[in-house]
Structure formats: C-alpha cells, structure tokens
C-alpha positions in Angstrom: 122.7 107.6 32.7 121.1 108.9 35.9 123.5 107.3 38.4 127.2 106.9 38.7 128.5 103.3 39.2 132.0 102.0 39.7 133.9 98.9 40.9 137.6 100.0 41.1 139.7 97.7 43.2 143.1 99.0 44.3 146.1 97.5 46.1 147.7 100.1 48.3 151.1 99.6 49.9 153.0 102.0 52.2 155.6 101.6 54.9 156.7 103.1 58.2 159.1 106.0 58.1 162.5 104.6 57.0 160.9 101.2 57.0 161.5 100.9 60.7 159.8 97.8 62.4 157.3 99.9 64.5 154.1 98.0 64.3 154.3 95.7 67.2 152.8 92.2 67.0 150.8 92.9 70.1 148.8 95.7 68.5 149.1 94.7 64.8 145.4 93.8 64.2 144.1 97.0 65.9 145.5 99.5 63.4 144.1 97.4 60.5 140.6 97.6 62.0 141.0 101.3 62.6 142.2 101.8 59.0 139.2 99.9 57.7 136.9 102.3 59.6 138.8 105.3 58.0 138.3 103.8 54.6 134.6 103.4 55.2 134.4 107.0 56.3 136.1 107.8 52.9 133.3 105.9 51.1 135.7 103.1 50.3 135.0 99.4 50.9 137.9 97.7 52.6 138.3 94.1 51.6 141.5 93.1 53.5 144.2 95.0 55.3 147.4 93.3 56.5 151.2 93.5 56.7 154.1 93.1 59.0 156.0 95.4 61.4 157.2 97.8 58.7 154.5 98.1 56.1 150.8 97.6 55.2 148.9 96.3 52.3 145.3 97.3 51.7 142.9 95.9 49.1 139.8 98.0 48.8 137.1 99.2 46.5 137.8 102.8 45.7 135.3 105.6 46.3 133.6 107.0 43.2 133.7 110.5 44.7 137.2 110.7 46.4 140.6 110.8 44.9 143.0 108.0 45.9 145.5 110.5 47.2 143.0 112.1 49.5 141.9 108.7 50.8 145.4 107.5 51.4 146.2 110.9 53.1 143.3 110.4 55.5 144.2 106.7 56.3 147.9 107.5 56.9 147.3 110.7 58.9 144.5 109.4 61.1 146.0 106.0 61.7 149.4 107.6 62.6 147.7 109.8 65.2 145.8 106.8 66.5 148.9 104.6 66.8 150.8 107.4 68.7 147.9 107.3 71.2 148.8 103.7 72.1 151.7 104.6 74.3 155.0 106.4 74.8 156.9 103.8 72.6 154.8 104.9 69.6 155.3 108.7 70.0 157.9 108.7 67.1 155.6 106.7 64.8 155.3 108.0 61.3 154.3 106.6 57.9 156.6 107.2 54.9 155.5 110.1 52.8 154.9 108.1 49.6 152.9 105.0 48.7 152.2 102.6 45.9 148.8 102.1 44.5 148.0 99.5 41.9 144.8 98.6 40.0 143.5 95.1 40.5 141.1 93.3 38.4 138.2 91.4 40.0 139.7 88.1 38.9 143.0 88.9 40.8 141.3 89.9 44.1 141.3 86.4 45.7 145.0 85.9 44.8 145.8 89.2 46.4 143.7 88.5 49.5 145.7 85.3 50.0 149.0 87.2 49.5 148.0 89.8 52.1 146.9 87.1 54.5 150.3 85.4 54.2 152.5 88.4 54.8 154.2 87.0 57.9 155.3 83.8 56.0 156.2 85.8 52.9 158.5 88.2 54.8 160.5 85.4 56.5 162.1 85.1 53.0 161.9 88.5 51.6 162.3 92.1 52.8 159.7 94.8 52.2 162.2 96.6 49.9 162.6 93.4 47.8 158.9 92.9 47.7 158.1 96.5 46.7 160.6 96.5 43.9 159.1 93.3 42.6 155.6 94.9 42.6 156.9 98.0 40.8 158.7 95.9 38.2 155.6 93.7 37.7 153.5 96.7 37.0 156.1 98.3 34.8 156.4 101.4 36.9 159.6 103.5 36.4 161.2 104.6 39.6 164.4 106.1 41.0 165.4 103.9 44.0 167.1 106.9 45.7 163.6 108.3 46.4 161.9 105.1 47.5 163.3 104.7 51.0 163.1 108.0 52.9 
C-alpha cells in the first residue's frame, strides 16, 4: 500500500501536581484552546478537551507518526509553561508526571464527548481520584495506588 492511514482515537487524562485545584474557572477555556493548538502541531486532531480545576480530559485522533508519550509530553510541557505566563498565582503550576491514555472506538466517541462536556456536573458528586480509579478498573488496568497521586 503506497500510503499510511489510521484512525486511532484516544482518551487522555492527566491532573495537576498533587491534584491541586489550580485551573481557575476564569481561565479554564484558554488552556484547552492552547492544548488543542499543541495537539494540531503534533499532527493530532483534537476532538474535545475539558475538565475541572484539577484535571483534564482529551479526546483526540492520534498522529500516525508520533508516539503518544511524545505528544503528551509536548502538551503538558508547553501548556504548563503557558499557564505559568498567566500571572504570579500560576508560577507554581505543574502537571503530574504521569497520565492515563485509553483507546476509544469510533462508536464510543460521542458518549465520551458528552462525558467530557459534563465534567463540572460529574465532579459535584465524584472526586478526580474516584473517577480515575473507575476508568482504570473499567479498562482492566493493573495499578499500585501508592504511585497514582504524586
């Protein structure tokens, strides 16, 4: 075949360092737009980005030429630097070292988009830690909880 084709959808989840509530409501949409531009620069197609004050969910089409780890490294590094430029109160902003990434079938994409859009409502009832553990369990991922919350 003379060309490479792919359609790999991924759900990426990562939080602020120590899951501290550092993403203020007043700037929340801005980092998501900035992350979308970083994803595009990484040859990924962002579908939706959302979250709350301590974590982010990303649904995107993965690049066929870049590894997921290099894409996430770029998104986290560049967005962290950008957020720090938003004022003195963000000078201590950091993302956690790790992340979760999960494959999503095309038939699941709309359900996940709705889930990401409703993060504010969802987290009135459930913490990020509870949510993330549920996701890991749903995907059957083995983990040691001592190393999840740095």
